[in-house]
C-alpha positions as CSV (number, residue, x, y, z in Angstrom):
1,X,0.6,11.2,-4.6
2,X,-2.0,9.1,-2.9
3,X,-4.6,10.0,-0.2
4,X,-6.5,8.1,2.4
5,X,-9.2,5.8,0.8
6,X,-7.6,5.7,-2.6
7,X,-7.9,2.3,-4.3
8,X,-4.5,1.0,-5.5
9,X,-3.1,-2.0,-7.3
10,X,0.0,-3.4,-5.7
11,X,2.5,-4.0,-8.5
12,X,5.1,-5.4,-6.1
13,X,5.6,-5.3,-2.4
14,X,8.8,-5.7,-0.6
15,X,7.0,-6.0,2.8
16,X,4.8,-9.0,1.7
17,X,5.3,-10.4,-1.8
18,X,1.9,-12.2,-1.5
19,X,0.2,-8.8,-1.9
20,X,1.6,-8.3,-5.5
21,X,-1.2,-8.2,-8.1
22,X,-3.9,-7.5,-5.6
23,X,-5.8,-4.3,-4.9
24,X,-6.3,-2.4,-1.6
25,X,-6.9,1.0,0.0
26,X,-4.5,3.6,1.2
27,X,-4.8,3.9,5.0
28,X,-2.5,6.9,5.6
29,X,-4.1,10.4,6.2
30,X,-0.8,12.2,5.5
31,X,2.2,11.4,3.2
32,X,4.5,8.8,4.6
33,X,7.6,9.9,6.6
34,X,10.7,8.6,8.1
35,X,8.9,6.3,10.6
36,X,7.6,4.1,7.7
37,X,10.7,4.8,5.5
38,X,8.6,6.7,3.0
39,X,6.2,3.8,2.5
40,X,2.4,3.9,2.2
41,X,0.1,1.7,4.3
42,X,-2.2,-0.4,2.2
43,X,-5.2,-2.1,3.8
44,X,-8.1,-4.3,2.8
45,X,-6.1,-6.5,0.5
46,X,-7.3,-9.9,1.6
47,X,-8.6,-11.6,4.6
48,X,-5.3,-13.5,4.7
49,X,-3.0,-10.5,4.2
50,X,-2.5,-7.9,6.9
51,X,-1.9,-4.3,6.0
52,X,1.4,-3.8,4.2
53,X,3.8,-1.0,3.7
54,X,4.6,-0.2,0.0
55,X,6.8,2.4,-1.7
56,X,5.0,4.7,-4.2
57,X,6.7,3.0,-7.1
58,X,5.2,-0.3,-6.1
59,X,1.6,1.1,-6.4
60,X,-0.6,2.1,-9.2
61,X,-4.1,3.8,-9.0
62,X,-6.8,1.1,-9.5
């Protein structure tokens, strides 16, 4: 389980494949729900990549 501010490595990302292999920070204050289809919002990846939505299995603690 992740919490807001955690640094994560994006293993893969269905939302934006360019984010794979990069690190970012979890933006969500609460666990994801049906609105995001159970995906976490990851921010601060790159100046060229907007925040992405990733499933928990696509993320690893950094």
